[in-house]
ZAMI-792435 format. One record per residue (C-alpha): residue number from 1; residue in one letter; chain; y, z, x. Coordinates in pm, 1 decimal. Layout:
<nodes>
<node num="NUM" residu="A" chaine="A" north="Y" up="Z" east="X"/>
...
</nodes>
This chain:
<nodes>
<node num="1" residu="M" chaine="A" north="1886.1" up="115.6" east="-2963.4"/>
<node num="2" residu="S" chaine="A" north="1708.7" up="-102.3" east="-3200.8"/>
<node num="3" residu="L" chaine="A" north="1409.3" up="62.1" east="-3379.8"/>
<node num="4" residu="S" chaine="A" north="1247.7" up="-273.1" east="-3409.5"/>
<node num="5" residu="R" chaine="A" north="1194.7" up="-289.3" east="-3016.8"/>
<node num="6" residu="T" chaine="A" north="959.2" up="-77.1" east="-2806.2"/>
<node num="7" residu="R" chaine="A" north="1163.8" up="204.8" east="-2615.0"/>
<node num="8" residu="I" chaine="A" north="1095.2" up="228.3" east="-2274.1"/>
<node num="9" residu="V" chaine="A" north="1268.0" up="386.0" east="-1941.8"/>
<node num="10" residu="R" chaine="A" north="1212.8" up="295.1" east="-1559.2"/>
<node num="11" residu="S" chaine="A" north="1225.8" up="487.9" east="-1276.7"/>
<node num="12" residu="V" chaine="A" north="1378.5" up="230.1" east="-1048.4"/>
<node num="13" residu="R" chaine="A" north="1551.1" up="-112.1" east="-1065.8"/>
<node num="14" residu="L" chaine="A" north="1331.8" up="-383.8" east="-1108.1"/>
<node num="15" residu="P" chaine="A" north="1337.4" up="-765.5" east="-986.2"/>
<node num="16" residu="E" chaine="A" north="1610.6" up="-965.2" east="-1167.7"/>
<node num="17" residu="A" chaine="A" north="1332.1" up="-1166.7" east="-1371.4"/>
<node num="18" residu="V" chaine="A" north="1173.4" up="-844.1" east="-1488.1"/>
<node num="19" residu="E" chaine="A" north="1509.8" up="-688.0" east="-1565.0"/>
<node num="20" residu="A" chaine="A" north="1607.1" up="-1003.1" east="-1785.4"/>
<node num="21" residu="R" chaine="A" north="1296.8" up="-969.6" east="-1980.1"/>
<node num="22" residu="I" chaine="A" north="1349.8" up="-604.5" east="-2040.9"/>
<node num="23" residu="A" chaine="A" north="1689.4" up="-679.4" east="-2174.5"/>
<node num="24" residu="R" chaine="A" north="1539.6" up="-951.9" east="-2400.9"/>
<node num="25" residu="E" chaine="A" north="1227.9" up="-755.0" east="-2525.0"/>
<node num="26" residu="F" chaine="A" north="1275.4" up="-397.6" east="-2509.4"/>
<node num="27" residu="D" chaine="A" north="1509.4" up="-103.7" east="-2579.6"/>
<node num="28" residu="A" chaine="A" north="1594.0" up="80.6" east="-2236.8"/>
<node num="29" residu="P" chaine="A" north="1894.7" up="252.0" east="-2059.4"/>
<node num="30" residu="S" chaine="A" north="2075.2" up="50.8" east="-1788.9"/>
<node num="31" residu="P" chaine="A" north="1881.5" up="17.9" east="-1468.0"/>
<node num="32" residu="P" chaine="A" north="1932.5" up="312.5" east="-1236.8"/>
<node num="33" residu="P" chaine="A" north="2156.2" up="246.1" east="-934.3"/>
<node num="34" residu="E" chaine="A" north="1920.8" up="480.1" east="-741.0"/>
<node num="35" residu="P" chaine="A" north="1552.3" up="566.2" east="-785.5"/>
<node num="36" residu="L" chaine="A" north="1504.9" up="846.6" east="-1067.2"/>
<node num="37" residu="N" chaine="A" north="1301.6" up="1144.6" east="-972.4"/>
<node num="38" residu="T" chaine="A" north="1048.4" up="1278.9" east="-1236.1"/>
<node num="39" residu="A" chaine="A" north="1272.7" up="1532.7" east="-1386.8"/>
<node num="40" residu="A" chaine="A" north="1549.4" up="1255.6" east="-1443.6"/>
<node num="41" residu="L" chaine="A" north="1309.0" up="1011.3" east="-1572.0"/>
<node num="42" residu="F" chaine="A" north="1179.7" up="1287.6" east="-1826.2"/>
<node num="43" residu="R" chaine="A" north="1548.8" up="1359.5" east="-1924.2"/>
<node num="44" residu="Q" chaine="A" north="1592.5" up="1004.0" east="-2018.3"/>
<node num="45" residu="A" chaine="A" north="1290.7" up="947.1" east="-2181.0"/>
<node num="46" residu="E" chaine="A" north="1359.2" up="1277.3" east="-2401.7"/>
<node num="47" residu="E" chaine="A" north="1709.2" up="1137.9" east="-2494.1"/>
<node num="48" residu="T" chaine="A" north="1578.4" up="774.4" east="-2588.7"/>
<node num="49" residu="Q" chaine="A" north="1259.1" up="891.7" east="-2738.2"/>
<node num="50" residu="A" chaine="A" north="1087.6" up="647.8" east="-2491.4"/>
<node num="51" residu="E" chaine="A" north="722.0" up="522.5" east="-2563.6"/>
<node num="52" residu="A" chaine="A" north="667.3" up="401.3" east="-2224.5"/>
<node num="53" residu="L" chaine="A" north="758.1" up="518.7" east="-1888.9"/>
<node num="54" residu="L" chaine="A" north="744.7" up="241.1" east="-1599.1"/>
<node num="55" residu="V" chaine="A" north="727.3" up="466.0" east="-1291.7"/>
<node num="56" residu="T" chaine="A" north="675.9" up="414.6" east="-932.9"/>
<node num="57" residu="H" chaine="A" north="587.3" up="681.7" east="-639.9"/>
<node num="58" residu="H" chaine="A" north="981.2" up="795.6" east="-676.7"/>
<node num="59" residu="A" chaine="A" north="864.3" up="960.5" east="-993.1"/>
<node num="60" residu="A" chaine="A" north="536.6" up="1141.2" east="-942.6"/>
<node num="61" residu="I" chaine="A" north="343.4" up="1294.9" east="-1270.6"/>
<node num="62" residu="K" chaine="A" north="123.4" up="1532.5" east="-1126.6"/>
<node num="63" residu="G" chaine="A" north="49.9" up="1934.5" east="-1180.0"/>
<node num="64" residu="D" chaine="A" north="301.5" up="2109.9" east="-1414.3"/>
<node num="65" residu="D" chaine="A" north="499.8" up="1767.1" east="-1465.1"/>
<node num="66" residu="V" chaine="A" north="232.6" up="1645.7" east="-1699.2"/>
<node num="67" residu="S" chaine="A" north="311.4" up="1901.8" east="-1938.4"/>
<node num="68" residu="R" chaine="A" north="644.0" up="1789.3" east="-1954.8"/>
<node num="69" residu="I" chaine="A" north="609.4" up="1438.9" east="-2036.9"/>
<node num="70" residu="P" chaine="A" north="785.8" up="1385.9" east="-2379.3"/>
<node num="71" residu="S" chaine="A" north="602.2" up="1398.2" east="-2682.0"/>
<node num="72" residu="S" chaine="A" north="720.7" up="1034.7" east="-2756.3"/>
<node num="73" residu="V" chaine="A" north="540.6" up="875.6" east="-2454.8"/>
<node num="74" residu="R" chaine="A" north="238.4" up="670.6" east="-2534.3"/>
<node num="75" residu="L" chaine="A" north="179.9" up="506.5" east="-2215.0"/>
<node num="76" residu="V" chaine="A" north="266.1" up="545.1" east="-1852.2"/>
<node num="77" residu="A" chaine="A" north="278.1" up="231.7" east="-1680.4"/>
<node num="78" residu="T" chaine="A" north="294.2" up="244.1" east="-1284.7"/>
<node num="79" residu="V" chaine="A" north="443.0" up="-62.0" east="-1109.1"/>
<node num="80" residu="S" chaine="A" north="176.0" up="-23.7" east="-847.0"/>
<node num="81" residu="V" chaine="A" north="-179.8" up="-60.9" east="-780.3"/>
<node num="82" residu="G" chaine="A" north="-193.3" up="289.1" east="-591.5"/>
<node num="83" residu="L" chaine="A" north="-232.8" up="607.4" east="-813.6"/>
<node num="84" residu="D" chaine="A" north="-157.4" up="876.1" east="-559.3"/>
<node num="85" residu="H" chaine="A" north="159.8" up="973.4" east="-766.3"/>
<node num="86" residu="L" chaine="A" north="-37.1" up="1028.6" east="-1096.2"/>
<node num="87" residu="D" chaine="A" north="-268.4" up="1269.7" east="-1208.8"/>
<node num="88" residu="V" chaine="A" north="-459.1" up="1002.1" east="-1431.7"/>
<node num="89" residu="K" chaine="A" north="-710.8" up="1255.5" east="-1579.1"/>
<node num="90" residu="A" chaine="A" north="-446.6" up="1506.1" east="-1688.0"/>
<node num="91" residu="I" chaine="A" north="-220.3" up="1244.1" east="-1821.7"/>
<node num="92" residu="R" chaine="A" north="-486.4" up="1088.3" east="-2036.0"/>
<node num="93" residu="S" chaine="A" north="-593.6" up="1443.1" east="-2172.3"/>
<node num="94" residu="R" chaine="A" north="-280.3" up="1442.9" east="-2341.3"/>
<node num="95" residu="G" chaine="A" north="-375.8" up="1129.0" east="-2520.4"/>
<node num="96" residu="I" chaine="A" north="-119.0" up="914.1" east="-2303.7"/>
<node num="97" residu="A" chaine="A" north="-271.6" up="580.8" east="-2174.7"/>
<node num="98" residu="V" chaine="A" north="-214.2" up="499.1" east="-1795.6"/>
<node num="99" residu="S" chaine="A" north="-199.4" up="114.7" east="-1660.8"/>
<node num="100" residu="N" chaine="A" north="-157.2" up="-24.0" east="-1317.0"/>
<node num="101" residu="T" chaine="A" north="-73.3" up="-346.3" east="-1154.4"/>
<node num="102" residu="P" chaine="A" north="-395.2" up="-455.1" east="-966.0"/>
<node num="103" residu="D" chaine="A" north="-467.3" up="-788.2" east="-823.4"/>
<node num="104" residu="V" chaine="A" north="-113.4" up="-931.9" east="-834.9"/>
<node num="105" residu="L" chaine="A" north="-39.6" up="-760.9" east="-501.3"/>
<node num="106" residu="T" chaine="A" north="-333.3" up="-859.0" east="-330.7"/>
<node num="107" residu="E" chaine="A" north="-229.4" up="-1150.1" east="-115.4"/>
<node num="108" residu="C" chaine="A" north="105.7" up="-1015.3" east="-33.7"/>
<node num="109" residu="N" chaine="A" north="-76.9" up="-684.7" east="97.9"/>
<node num="110" residu="A" chaine="A" north="-326.8" up="-909.0" east="289.3"/>
<node num="111" residu="D" chaine="A" north="-29.3" up="-1115.9" east="454.6"/>
<node num="112" residu="L" chaine="A" north="130.4" up="-792.0" east="562.9"/>
<node num="113" residu="A" chaine="A" north="-175.6" up="-673.4" east="736.8"/>
<node num="114" residu="L" chaine="A" north="-226.4" up="-998.8" east="929.7"/>
<node num="115" residu="L" chaine="A" north="147.2" up="-946.0" east="1022.4"/>
<node num="116" residu="L" chaine="A" north="65.6" up="-599.3" east="1142.7"/>
<node num="117" residu="I" chaine="A" north="-243.0" up="-713.9" east="1356.1"/>
<node num="118" residu="L" chaine="A" north="-35.4" up="-981.6" east="1523.1"/>
<node num="119" residu="A" chaine="A" north="265.7" up="-772.2" east="1572.8"/>
<node num="120" residu="A" chaine="A" north="76.7" up="-486.5" east="1743.9"/>
<node num="121" residu="A" chaine="A" north="-178.9" up="-697.3" east="1936.9"/>
<node num="122" residu="R" chaine="A" north="113.9" up="-942.5" east="2066.8"/>
<node num="123" residu="R" chaine="A" north="366.8" up="-655.9" east="2143.8"/>
<node num="124" residu="A" chaine="A" north="625.1" up="-769.0" east="1908.5"/>
<node num="125" residu="A" chaine="A" north="809.3" up="-435.0" east="1890.7"/>
<node num="126" residu="E" chaine="A" north="819.0" up="-432.7" east="2268.6"/>
<node num="127" residu="Y" chaine="A" north="953.3" up="-806.7" east="2277.7"/>
<node num="128" residu="T" chaine="A" north="1212.6" up="-763.3" east="2030.2"/>
<node num="129" residu="A" chaine="A" north="1350.7" up="-455.0" east="2212.3"/>
<node num="130" residu="L" chaine="A" north="1368.9" up="-640.0" east="2528.2"/>
<node num="131" residu="V" chaine="A" north="1566.0" up="-935.8" east="2362.4"/>
<node num="132" residu="R" chaine="A" north="1804.3" up="-697.5" east="2181.5"/>
<node num="133" residu="K" chaine="A" north="1876.3" up="-537.5" east="2498.3"/>
<node num="134" residu="G" chaine="A" north="1975.2" up="-871.3" east="2628.7"/>
<node num="135" residu="W" chaine="A" north="1664.3" up="-991.5" east="2791.7"/>
<node num="136" residu="G" chaine="A" north="1830.1" up="-1081.4" east="3129.8"/>
<node num="137" residu="R" chaine="A" north="1550.5" up="-1162.3" east="3340.9"/>
<node num="138" residu="D" chaine="A" north="1212.5" up="-1359.8" east="3373.2"/>
<node num="139" residu="L" chaine="A" north="895.1" up="-1193.8" east="3281.8"/>
<node num="140" residu="A" chaine="A" north="613.3" up="-1206.3" east="3550.2"/>
<node num="141" residu="M" chaine="A" north="281.3" up="-1387.2" east="3472.8"/>
<node num="142" residu="D" chaine="A" north="127.0" up="-1033.4" east="3449.1"/>
<node num="143" residu="E" chaine="A" north="399.4" up="-853.2" east="3259.0"/>
<node num="144" residu="M" chaine="A" north="402.3" up="-723.9" east="2900.6"/>
<node num="145" residu="L" chaine="A" north="87.8" up="-913.5" east="2830.5"/>
<node num="146" residu="G" chaine="A" north="-75.5" up="-874.5" east="2453.0"/>
<node num="147" residu="M" chaine="A" north="-427.7" up="-933.6" east="2307.2"/>
<node num="148" residu="R" chaine="A" north="-523.6" up="-1275.5" east="2161.6"/>
<node num="149" residu="I" chaine="A" north="-667.1" up="-1205.4" east="1840.5"/>
<node num="150" residu="S" chaine="A" north="-849.3" up="-1540.3" east="1800.2"/>
<node num="151" residu="N" chaine="A" north="-1235.0" up="-1472.4" east="1860.0"/>
<node num="152" residu="K" chaine="A" north="-1201.9" up="-1085.6" east="1863.7"/>
<node num="153" residu="T" chaine="A" north="-1397.0" up="-872.9" east="1623.0"/>
<node num="154" residu="L" chaine="A" north="-1180.6" up="-739.0" east="1315.3"/>
<node num="155" residu="G" chaine="A" north="-1331.8" up="-407.7" east="1153.0"/>
<node num="156" residu="I" chaine="A" north="-1232.2" up="-349.0" east="795.1"/>
<node num="157" residu="V" chaine="A" north="-1259.1" up="-12.3" east="636.2"/>
<node num="158" residu="G" chaine="A" north="-1258.4" up="-64.8" east="270.1"/>
<node num="159" residu="M" chaine="A" north="-1379.6" up="-390.5" east="138.0"/>
<node num="160" residu="G" chaine="A" north="-1173.0" up="-415.3" east="-198.5"/>
<node num="161" residu="R" chaine="A" north="-938.4" up="-697.3" east="-312.5"/>
<node num="162" residu="I" chaine="A" north="-720.0" up="-628.9" east="-21.4"/>
<node num="163" residu="G" chaine="A" north="-986.3" up="-601.1" east="242.0"/>
<node num="164" residu="Q" chaine="A" north="-1171.7" up="-908.9" east="121.9"/>
<node num="165" residu="A" chaine="A" north="-827.2" up="-1100.7" east="121.2"/>
<node num="166" residu="V" chaine="A" north="-767.6" up="-1012.7" east="496.4"/>
<node num="167" residu="A" chaine="A" north="-1137.9" up="-1095.0" east="572.6"/>
<node num="168" residu="R" chaine="A" north="-1050.1" up="-1473.9" east="424.8"/>
<node num="169" residu="R" chaine="A" north="-747.7" up="-1491.6" east="652.2"/>
<node num="170" residu="A" chaine="A" north="-937.0" up="-1358.1" east="970.5"/>
<node num="171" residu="R" chaine="A" north="-1159.7" up="-1672.1" east="939.6"/>
<node num="172" residu="G" chaine="A" north="-874.3" up="-1891.7" east="1019.7"/>
<node num="173" residu="F" chaine="A" north="-831.2" up="-1713.2" east="1355.5"/>
<node num="174" residu="G" chaine="A" north="-1187.4" up="-1734.0" east="1423.7"/>
<node num="175" residu="M" chaine="A" north="-1240.4" up="-1381.8" east="1419.0"/>
<node num="176" residu="T" chaine="A" north="-1591.3" up="-1175.4" east="1362.2"/>
<node num="177" residu="V" chaine="A" north="-1527.3" up="-960.5" east="1064.3"/>
<node num="178" residu="L" chaine="A" north="-1732.9" up="-654.4" east="1020.1"/>
<node num="179" residu="Y" chaine="A" north="-1688.9" up="-435.3" east="725.9"/>
<node num="180" residu="N" chaine="A" north="-1764.7" up="-79.5" east="621.0"/>
<node num="181" residu="N" chaine="A" north="-1761.6" up="-2.1" east="260.2"/>
<node num="182" residu="R" chaine="A" north="-1980.0" up="232.0" east="20.1"/>
<node num="183" residu="R" chaine="A" north="-2200.6" up="-43.5" east="-56.8"/>
<node num="184" residu="R" chaine="A" north="-2253.5" up="-426.4" east="61.0"/>
<node num="185" residu="L" chaine="A" north="-2079.5" up="-657.0" east="-159.7"/>
<node num="186" residu="A" chaine="A" north="-2219.2" up="-970.4" east="-299.5"/>
<node num="187" residu="S" chaine="A" north="-2250.7" up="-1263.8" east="-57.2"/>
<node num="188" residu="E" chaine="A" north="-1966.0" up="-1445.9" east="-232.7"/>
<node num="189" residu="L" chaine="A" north="-1729.6" up="-1161.1" east="-181.2"/>
<node num="190" residu="E" chaine="A" north="-1781.8" up="-1124.6" east="187.5"/>
<node num="191" residu="H" chaine="A" north="-1626.7" up="-1419.9" east="315.0"/>
<node num="192" residu="G" chaine="A" north="-1833.8" up="-1437.7" east="598.6"/>
<node num="193" residu="A" chaine="A" north="-1801.5" up="-1075.5" east="697.6"/>
<node num="194" residu="T" chaine="A" north="-2127.8" up="-845.5" east="783.7"/>
<node num="195" residu="W" chaine="A" north="-2168.0" up="-534.4" east="619.8"/>
<node num="196" residu="V" chaine="A" north="-2202.7" up="-220.0" east="878.5"/>
<node num="197" residu="E" chaine="A" north="-2333.3" up="86.5" east="663.6"/>
<node num="198" residu="S" chaine="A" north="-2243.9" up="330.7" east="930.4"/>
<node num="199" residu="L" chaine="A" north="-1869.5" up="359.6" east="1021.7"/>
<node num="200" residu="E" chaine="A" north="-1983.7" up="541.9" east="1331.9"/>
<node num="201" residu="D" chaine="A" north="-2155.5" up="208.4" east="1438.3"/>
<node num="202" residu="M" chaine="A" north="-1901.7" up="-20.5" east="1347.4"/>
<node num="203" residu="L" chaine="A" north="-1634.3" up="128.5" east="1539.0"/>
<node num="204" residu="P" chaine="A" north="-1738.0" up="64.9" east="1891.1"/>
<node num="205" residu="R" chaine="A" north="-1787.8" up="-308.3" east="1819.5"/>
<node num="206" residu="C" chaine="A" north="-1432.1" up="-359.7" east="1684.9"/>
<node num="207" residu="Q" chaine="A" north="-1127.9" up="-463.1" east="1912.3"/>
<node num="208" residu="I" chaine="A" north="-907.4" up="-431.8" east="1595.7"/>
<node num="209" residu="I" chaine="A" north="-944.1" up="-216.2" east="1297.2"/>
<node num="210" residu="S" chaine="A" north="-767.2" up="-239.1" east="973.0"/>
<node num="211" residu="L" chaine="A" north="-763.6" up="15.5" east="676.3"/>
<node num="212" residu="H" chaine="A" north="-785.2" up="-99.6" east="311.3"/>
<node num="213" residu="L" chaine="A" north="-897.0" up="200.5" east="109.7"/>
<node num="214" residu="P" chaine="A" north="-714.8" up="451.1" east="-122.0"/>
<node num="215" residu="G" chaine="A" north="-600.3" up="769.5" east="1.6"/>
<node num="216" residu="S" chaine="A" north="-779.3" up="1090.7" east="-156.4"/>
<node num="217" residu="D" chaine="A" north="-891.2" up="1443.4" east="-71.4"/>
<node num="218" residu="D" chaine="A" north="-1233.6" up="1279.5" east="60.3"/>
<node num="219" residu="T" chaine="A" north="-1054.2" up="1055.9" east="292.0"/>
<node num="220" residu="D" chaine="A" north="-741.6" up="1263.0" east="414.3"/>
<node num="221" residu="G" chaine="A" north="-721.1" up="1262.2" east="776.7"/>
<node num="222" residu="M" chaine="A" north="-1025.9" up="1037.6" east="814.3"/>
<node num="223" residu="V" chaine="A" north="-875.3" up="863.4" east="1108.8"/>
<node num="224" residu="D" chaine="A" north="-880.9" up="1150.5" east="1357.7"/>
<node num="225" residu="Q" chaine="A" north="-963.6" up="1182.2" east="1757.7"/>
<node num="226" residu="A" chaine="A" north="-1329.1" up="1125.3" east="1689.6"/>
<node num="227" residu="F" chaine="A" north="-1261.0" up="826.2" east="1492.1"/>
<node num="228" residu="L" chaine="A" north="-1016.6" up="670.0" east="1743.0"/>
<node num="229" residu="S" chaine="A" north="-1244.3" up="758.3" east="2046.2"/>
<node num="230" residu="R" chaine="A" north="-1521.6" up="547.5" east="1901.0"/>
<node num="231" residu="L" chaine="A" north="-1295.6" up="239.4" east="1932.4"/>
<node num="232" residu="P" chaine="A" north="-1325.0" up="40.6" east="2256.4"/>
<node num="233" residu="R" chaine="A" north="-1012.0" up="126.8" east="2493.3"/>
<node num="234" residu="G" chaine="A" north="-728.5" up="-81.6" east="2421.5"/>
<node num="235" residu="A" chaine="A" north="-791.8" up="-153.2" east="2054.6"/>
<node num="236" residu="I" chaine="A" north="-569.7" up="-229.0" east="1808.4"/>
<node num="237" residu="F" chaine="A" north="-512.1" up="-12.4" east="1493.5"/>
<node num="238" residu="V" chaine="A" north="-344.9" up="-109.1" east="1161.3"/>
<node num="239" residu="N" chaine="A" north="-284.1" up="98.9" east="858.1"/>
<node num="240" residu="A" chaine="A" north="-132.2" up="-103.0" east="561.0"/>
<node num="241" residu="A" chaine="A" north="-318.9" up="133.5" east="308.5"/>
<node num="242" residu="R" chaine="A" north="-206.3" up="505.1" east="285.3"/>
<node num="243" residu="G" chaine="A" north="-69.1" up="725.1" east="535.4"/>
<node num="244" residu="R" chaine="A" north="-271.1" up="1037.7" east="465.6"/>
<node num="245" residu="L" chaine="A" north="-573.1" up="845.2" east="585.1"/>
<node num="246" residu="V" chaine="A" north="-452.1" up="928.4" east="937.4"/>
<node num="247" residu="N" chaine="A" north="-423.4" up="1236.0" east="1156.6"/>
<node num="248" residu="E" chaine="A" north="-98.1" up="1137.4" east="1323.3"/>
<node num="249" residu="D" chaine="A" north="-149.5" up="1399.5" east="1612.8"/>
<node num="250" residu="A" chaine="A" north="-463.1" up="1178.4" east="1700.8"/>
<node num="251" residu="L" chaine="A" north="-290.9" up="835.7" east="1645.1"/>
<node num="252" residu="I" chaine="A" north="-3.4" up="946.3" east="1878.1"/>
<node num="253" residu="E" chaine="A" north="-217.7" up="1071.6" east="2141.9"/>
<node num="254" residu="A" chaine="A" north="-429.9" up="763.7" east="2139.1"/>
<node num="255" residu="L" chaine="A" north="-104.0" up="518.1" east="2155.9"/>
<node num="256" residu="R" chaine="A" north="14.0" up="754.6" east="2452.6"/>
<node num="257" residu="S" chaine="A" north="-310.3" up="750.5" east="2630.8"/>
<node num="258" residu="G" chaine="A" north="-402.8" up="376.4" east="2607.5"/>
<node num="259" residu="Q" chaine="A" north="-696.4" up="444.5" east="2406.4"/>
<node num="260" residu="L" chaine="A" north="-519.5" up="236.9" east="2159.7"/>
<node num="261" residu="A" chaine="A" north="-325.2" up="-63.4" east="2309.9"/>
<node num="262" residu="G" chaine="A" north="-112.0" up="-69.1" east="1993.1"/>
<node num="263" residu="A" chaine="A" north="-92.3" up="-0.2" east="1620.1"/>
<node num="264" residu="G" chaine="A" north="74.2" up="-152.8" east="1323.7"/>
<node num="265" residu="L" chaine="A" north="157.4" up="67.3" east="1035.5"/>
<node num="266" residu="D" chaine="A" north="319.9" up="4.0" east="705.4"/>
<node num="267" residu="V" chaine="A" north="247.6" up="339.2" east="586.6"/>
<node num="268" residu="C" chaine="A" north="272.2" up="715.8" east="709.9"/>
<node num="269" residu="R" chaine="A" north="227.0" up="1079.7" east="607.9"/>
<node num="270" residu="N" chaine="A" north="596.1" up="1181.0" east="544.9"/>
<node num="271" residu="E" chaine="A" north="742.4" up="877.1" east="386.7"/>
<node num="272" residu="P" chaine="A" north="1037.6" up="782.3" east="417.8"/>
<node num="273" residu="N" chaine="A" north="1088.2" up="1021.2" east="717.9"/>
<node num="274" residu="P" chaine="A" north="834.4" up="917.8" east="987.3"/>
<node num="275" residu="D" chaine="A" north="730.0" up="1165.3" east="1241.6"/>
<node num="276" residu="P" chaine="A" north="981.4" up="1116.9" east="1520.0"/>
<node num="277" residu="R" chaine="A" north="726.0" up="1109.8" east="1782.7"/>
<node num="278" residu="L" chaine="A" north="580.8" up="775.6" east="1625.6"/>
<node num="279" residu="L" chaine="A" north="933.5" up="605.1" east="1632.0"/>
<node num="280" residu="E" chaine="A" north="953.5" up="685.5" east="2000.3"/>
<node num="281" residu="L" chaine="A" north="657.2" up="478.8" east="2082.1"/>
<node num="282" residu="P" chaine="A" north="698.5" up="139.2" east="2233.3"/>
<node num="283" residu="N" chaine="A" north="374.8" up="24.7" east="2135.5"/>
<node num="284" residu="L" chaine="A" north="393.0" up="81.6" east="1773.0"/>
<node num="285" residu="F" chaine="A" north="511.2" up="-194.8" east="1524.7"/>
<node num="286" residu="M" chaine="A" north="611.0" up="-17.8" east="1200.6"/>
<node num="287" residu="T" chaine="A" north="732.7" up="-177.9" east="833.4"/>
<node num="288" residu="P" chaine="A" north="883.4" up="67.0" east="578.2"/>
<node num="289" residu="H" chaine="A" north="594.1" up="39.4" east="303.9"/>
<node num="290" residu="V" chaine="A" north="667.5" up="-292.8" east="199.2"/>
<node num="291" residu="G" chaine="A" north="331.0" up="-455.2" east="155.1"/>
<node num="292" residu="S" chaine="A" north="428.2" up="-602.5" east="-193.2"/>
<node num="293" residu="A" chaine="A" north="792.5" up="-672.1" east="-93.4"/>
<node num="294" residu="T" chaine="A" north="822.3" up="-1031.7" east="-193.9"/>
<node num="295" residu="V" chaine="A" north="1030.3" up="-1172.0" east="-496.6"/>
<node num="296" residu="E" chaine="A" north="713.8" up="-1310.9" east="-624.3"/>
<node num="297" residu="T" chaine="A" north="487.0" up="-1026.5" east="-605.6"/>
<node num="298" residu="R" chaine="A" north="735.1" up="-748.7" east="-707.4"/>
<node num="299" residu="T" chaine="A" north="821.4" up="-978.1" east="-1029.6"/>
<node num="300" residu="E" chaine="A" north="459.8" up="-1018.5" east="-1113.7"/>
<node num="301" residu="M" chaine="A" north="388.0" up="-643.0" east="-1074.7"/>
<node num="302" residu="G" chaine="A" north="691.9" up="-556.3" east="-1304.9"/>
<node num="303" residu="M" chaine="A" north="565.6" up="-838.2" east="-1563.3"/>
<node num="304" residu="L" chaine="A" north="230.1" up="-700.7" east="-1573.2"/>
<node num="305" residu="A" chaine="A" north="357.4" up="-357.4" east="-1647.6"/>
<node num="306" residu="L" chaine="A" north="566.2" up="-483.0" east="-1942.5"/>
<node num="307" residu="D" chaine="A" north="272.5" up="-690.2" east="-2047.5"/>
<node num="308" residu="N" chaine="A" north="68.8" up="-345.3" east="-2077.9"/>
<node num="309" residu="V" chaine="A" north="353.5" up="-188.3" east="-2265.4"/>
<node num="310" residu="A" chaine="A" north="372.3" up="-497.2" east="-2513.9"/>
<node num="311" residu="A" chaine="A" north="-9.5" up="-444.7" east="-2572.5"/>
<node num="312" residu="M" chaine="A" north="33.6" up="-77.0" east="-2640.4"/>
<node num="313" residu="A" chaine="A" north="302.4" up="-162.1" east="-2883.0"/>
<node num="314" residu="A" chaine="A" north="79.1" up="-392.7" east="-3067.5"/>
<node num="315" residu="D" chaine="A" north="-211.8" up="-177.8" east="-3056.1"/>
<node num="316" residu="R" chaine="A" north="-391.0" up="-423.4" east="-2852.3"/>
<node num="317" residu="P" chaine="A" north="-629.9" up="-334.3" east="-2544.3"/>
<node num="318" residu="L" chaine="A" north="-402.1" up="-283.5" east="-2209.4"/>
<node num="319" residu="L" chaine="A" north="-435.4" up="-564.9" east="-1963.4"/>
<node num="320" residu="S" chaine="A" north="-497.7" up="-316.8" east="-1666.4"/>
<node num="321" residu="P" chaine="A" north="-583.1" up="26.6" east="-1796.6"/>
<node num="322" residu="V" chaine="A" north="-678.3" up="306.5" east="-1579.1"/>
<node num="323" residu="E" chaine="A" north="-946.6" up="543.6" east="-1668.4"/>
<node num="324" residu="A" chaine="A" north="-952.7" up="895.9" east="-1551.4"/>
</nodes>
């Protein structure tokens, strides 16, 4: 390894263009064929005296792991916007900077939320299952009917960057959009949506509800039986945010009972091993936590992480620092 280039290690193989930049500009081991866990990442960092760690949720740095970060490390750059896998306060208390990759994945995550809304409302999982079994018969006029989303009311819980992008897209379907947030946004950020201060007041007005807020101890399990019971019977529930927001026992019961007509999930509590009861539900459409999974977005995420590493190495301010 050259002493003139910044030394990094990464917990996962990154998109082709990002890997090419790493090869050109940084000293790094070969990309791992499988994601590294925290211990393996730290071993590589110790062996190479890495100055920066590029991580994802595969290599969480929390609890006792923070004290084990090799002393050479100056930056933990997560290739994500979410921070559930990092104890930012503890890492920064060691004098190690933290960066993430906001903004660049907003549009892709909003696209996926619309995919989940459409797939759940139009019974995509059931239609696909029928076709894969051979189809074989005409459907009756009143059989396997879904919900038209145009002109329905969409409730957005959490009106950050992604929630705002979902609101913009919903306008194209002629939807009425309500949102619940800690505070009302400036009118130019609402994109025609209406703020409802009380979540309890908003839920009964929504045929479709979509979560777009971070997971935390405060929001853990917030979607429970009481939450779901406030929705109109036959509503659609979508979660492209964090699995820990949802009490899955309550969600399963709501889908079984018809309180929810359908659900679209990109996340669950026990990733990557969902509760088997979820997978048995015909009215659940689920994707494997792939909100940012396009070539364009994953490349931009990796590049922003490397931009932060380059800024750290040049003693410039990080482009997207995370404060404790």
